[in-house]
C-alpha positions in Angstrom: 0.0 0.0 0.0 1.3 3.5 -0.9 0.5 7.0 0.2 0.9 8.5 -3.2 4.6 9.5 -2.6 5.9 6.0 -3.2 6.2 5.5 0.6 4.4 2.7 2.4 1.5 3.9 4.4 -0.8 2.3 6.9 0.3 3.9 10.2 -2.5 4.9 12.6 -1.8 8.6 12.0 -2.0 8.3 8.2 -5.1 6.1 8.3 -6.8 8.6 10.7 -5.9 11.5 8.6 -7.3 9.8 5.5 -10.5 8.9 7.4 -10.8 12.4 8.9 -10.2 14.1 5.5 -12.9 12.0 3.8 -15.3 12.5 6.7 -14.8 16.2 6.8 -15.4 16.5 3.1 -18.6 14.4 3.4 -19.8 16.4 6.4 -19.2 19.7 4.6 -21.3 18.6 1.7 -24.7 20.2 1.1 -26.2 16.7 1.0 -25.0 16.0 4.5 -26.8 19.2 5.7 -30.0 18.1 3.9 -29.7 14.6 5.5 -29.4 16.2 8.9 -32.4 18.4 8.3 -34.5 15.5 7.1 -33.5 13.5 10.2 -34.5 16.4 12.5 -37.8 16.8 10.6 -38.5 13.0 10.8 -37.7 13.1 14.5 -40.0 16.0 15.1 -42.8 14.4 13.1 -42.6 11.2 15.2 -43.0 13.2 18.4 -46.8 12.7 18.6 -46.5 9.0 17.8 -44.3 8.6 20.9 -46.2 11.1 23.0 -43.1 13.3 23.2 -41.7 10.7 25.6 -38.3 10.9 27.4 -37.1 8.1 25.1 -38.1 10.1 22.1 -36.1 13.0 23.3 -33.2 10.8 24.4 -32.8 9.5 20.9 -32.1 12.9 19.3 -30.0 14.1 22.3 -27.8 11.0 22.3 -27.4 10.9 18.5 -26.4 14.6 18.2 -24.1 14.4 21.2 -22.2 11.4 19.8 -21.9 12.9 16.3 -20.8 16.3 17.7 -18.2 14.6 20.0 -16.7 12.6 17.2 -16.8 15.5 14.7 -14.7 17.7 17.0 -11.8 15.3 16.7 -12.1 15.0 13.0 -12.5 18.7 12.4 -9.5 19.5 14.7 -7.3 17.0 12.8 -8.1 18.5 9.4 -7.7 22.1 10.8 -4.3 21.2 12.4 -3.1 19.8 9.1 -4.4 22.7 7.0 -2.9 25.3 9.4 0.4 23.4 9.3 0.4 23.4 5.5 -0.4 27.1 5.3 2.4 27.9 7.7 4.9 25.9 5.7 3.8 27.6 2.4 4.1 31.0 4.0 7.5 30.1 5.4 8.6 29.1 2.0 7.4 32.4 0.5 9.2 34.4 3.1 12.4 32.3 2.7 12.4 32.8 -1.0 12.0 36.6 -1.1 15.1 38.8 -1.2 13.6 41.6 0.9 11.5 39.3 3.1 12.0 39.5 6.8 13.1 35.9 7.3 12.6 36.2 11.1 8.9 35.9 10.4 9.4 32.3 9.4 8.1 30.0 12.1 6.1 33.0 13.5 3.5 30.7 15.0 6.2 29.5 17.5 6.9 33.0 18.9 5.8 33.9 22.4 2.7 35.9 22.9 4.8 38.9 23.9 6.8 38.7 20.7 3.6 38.5 18.6 2.1 41.4 20.5 5.2 43.5 19.8 5.1 42.6 16.1 1.4 43.4 15.9 2.1 46.7 17.5 4.8 47.4 14.9 2.3 46.7 12.1 -0.4 48.9 13.7 2.1 51.8 13.8 2.9 51.2 10.1 -0.7 51.1 9.1 -1.3 54.4 10.8 1.8 56.0 9.3 1.7 54.0 6.0 5.3 53.1 6.2 7.4 49.9 6.1 7.6 47.9 9.3 11.1 48.4 10.8 13.5 45.5 11.2 13.8 44.4 14.8 17.2 45.0 16.3 17.7 41.4 17.5 15.6 38.3 17.2 15.1 37.3 20.9 14.2 33.7 20.4 16.6 30.9 19.7 16.6 29.7 16.2 18.3 26.9 14.4 20.3 27.8 11.4 18.6 26.8 8.2 20.4 24.4 5.9 19.8 24.3 2.2 20.6 20.7 1.7 21.5 17.7 3.8 24.6 15.8 2.8 24.2 12.0 2.7 
């Protein structure tokens, strides 16, 4: 079995990612919404048949709770992967530009204080409509980037 890159797949993470991706696509489909609405309508219509009993209410409460609980993990998985991919793409764009401020690479790992300071710099620039100044020194420890690894 291959993951499309010629590498064998089958690990729990890769299988979960594939399942989460397919499920998220299915849940985001308009037909999934229509199915959910029809289920709610069918449940509401059956209320008089079951005299609006506790069991009748428990069915919808239990079903929606289970679906919501599981959906949180699936959605979080796809969001984490999407955010990671976007960060990597942005890091590559920053790295490739001559005038890019490369200290912005890996920005998501800066402390809240560093992010607040950077945001403050951008707010000043928006008000003055000037370029954001280079910081004097990057305060966080960074590993030097290597272009290629020797084998």
